[in-house]
N, C-alpha and C positions, 0 to 999 in steps of 0.2 A: 438319670438326669440328662435332659437333652442339651442344656447349655453348660458351658464351663464357667464356673464361678471362681474368679480369682479373688482370694481374700483381700489382697491389697486394693483391687479395683472397688470392692464393696466398701471398704473401710476408709480409704483415703489415709490421712495421717493421724487417726485417732490413737490415743494412748491406751494401753491395756489397763482397764480398771475393773474391779470386782463388780459383778452384776448378779442380783439374786432374783430368780425368775420363778414364776408358777405357771407352767404350761397347763392349760385346761382344754380338754378335747370336747368341743361343742358339736361334734358330729355323732352319728349313729354307728360309726364304724371304729374298729381298732386302728389306731394310727401309730406308725413307726416314727420315732423321733430320731433324727439323724444330725450329727454334728459334722461339719466340713472342717477337716484339719488343715494345717498350714500347707500341706502338699496337695490340696484340693481333693483329698480322698474322703469318701463318705464313710463315716463310722456310726453304726447303729448304737445309739445311746440307751434306748429303752422302747418299750411298747406301752401305749396308753389306751385303756379301755374307753368306750363311749361314756361321755359325761364325767369322767374322772380327771384328776389333776396330778401333776408331778412337780415337786419343788426341785429346782436345779440351781446350784451355785456355779457360775460361769464367769466369763469376762466380756467386756464390751467389744473385744476384737473377734469374738467367736460367732461365725455364722451357723445357722440351723435351718434345716428343711424338714418337712413332715410329709409322710406318704400314707395313704390308705393302704392297708396290707393286702387286700384282694386284687384290686385293679392296678395297684402301684400308682394311682393318680396322686399328683402333688396336691397337698392341702395348702391353705393360705392363712396368713396372719396379716391383718390390715390390708387385705387384697393383694398381698405380695407373697411370692413363693419362697423368698429367702428372708429369714428373720435375723437381725443383729441386735443384740441387747444393748441397752444404754446402761451406763454405770448407775448404781443405786443412788449416788450423790446427784447425778444429773436428773434422775427421776424425782428426787426430793425437791430439787429446784423447780423443775417443770410443773410440779403439782402445787408449788408455792406454799409449802407447809410453813407455818409460823413458829413452830417449836424447834429447839436446837437439834442439830444433826448428831445423834448419838446412837441411834438404832438403825441398822441397815433396812432399807425399804425393799420388800419383795414385789416385783412388778407382775401383774396378771397379764398373761399372754393367751389370748383366745384363738385356738386352732379351729378353722372353719372349713367347710366344704366349698370348693369353687363352683362356679356355674358349670354344670355338665349338660351335654346334649342328651336327648331322649335315648339314643342308642347306647351311650355309656351308662346311663341310669338303669336301663333294662338289663344290660349284661351284668352289671354289678348286683342287681337284685337276684337274677338267675343264679349267679355264682354263690350267693349266700344261701340259696335254697338247696341247690344241688349238693349231694353228699359225696359223689365220686366222679372220676373222669368217665367212667362207663355210663353214668347218667347223661352226660353231655352227648355221647354218640348216639343215644337213643332218640334224641330230639330231631325233629324234621326241620332243620334250619341249614342255611348255607354252610359249607365246609369252612369258609373264612371265619364265620362266627363261632363255629365249633372249636376251631383252633384257639381263638381268643378265650373262650370259656374254659377250655381245658387248662390253659395257662393260669387263669384266674383261680380255678379250683385247686391247682397245684400250689399257687401262692397261699391260698387259704389254709391248706394242710401244713405248709411250712411255717406260716405265722402262728398256727395253733401250737405247734411244737415249741417255737421260740417263746411264745407268750406264756405258756404254762410252766 
């Protein structure tokens, strides 16, 4: 994570309220779901396969980020890299439901791929195709790109172990 996210900076004075979320991976890649704890430490919560969803019970004070597992590129929710849930009661009011509040509302959160440049897209595609680090060194590409691809292939191998 390039930036430091202070939980208090992100939240202001919001009270901690229950939030019921459905994270939906709208990308073609495995996404790592990461919770930022009160010490600004990243804690991997789970991995989400392409087009799958995960129901999470959290709080309105909890920030979340999402990363594609191979390139470690940050994914976005509503064009933002950091997602902070709203309480289910706040969502109920926002949607202007006319029935009584007696069942918690689960909010759909769509995880999307940010706009990537052609270089990033090509490296990501190559990393998904290549099977090992040795395959990378056989390519006739600049050493700088080889190093990036080797890291991506390593990330892919690590995420496969964690995901299975």
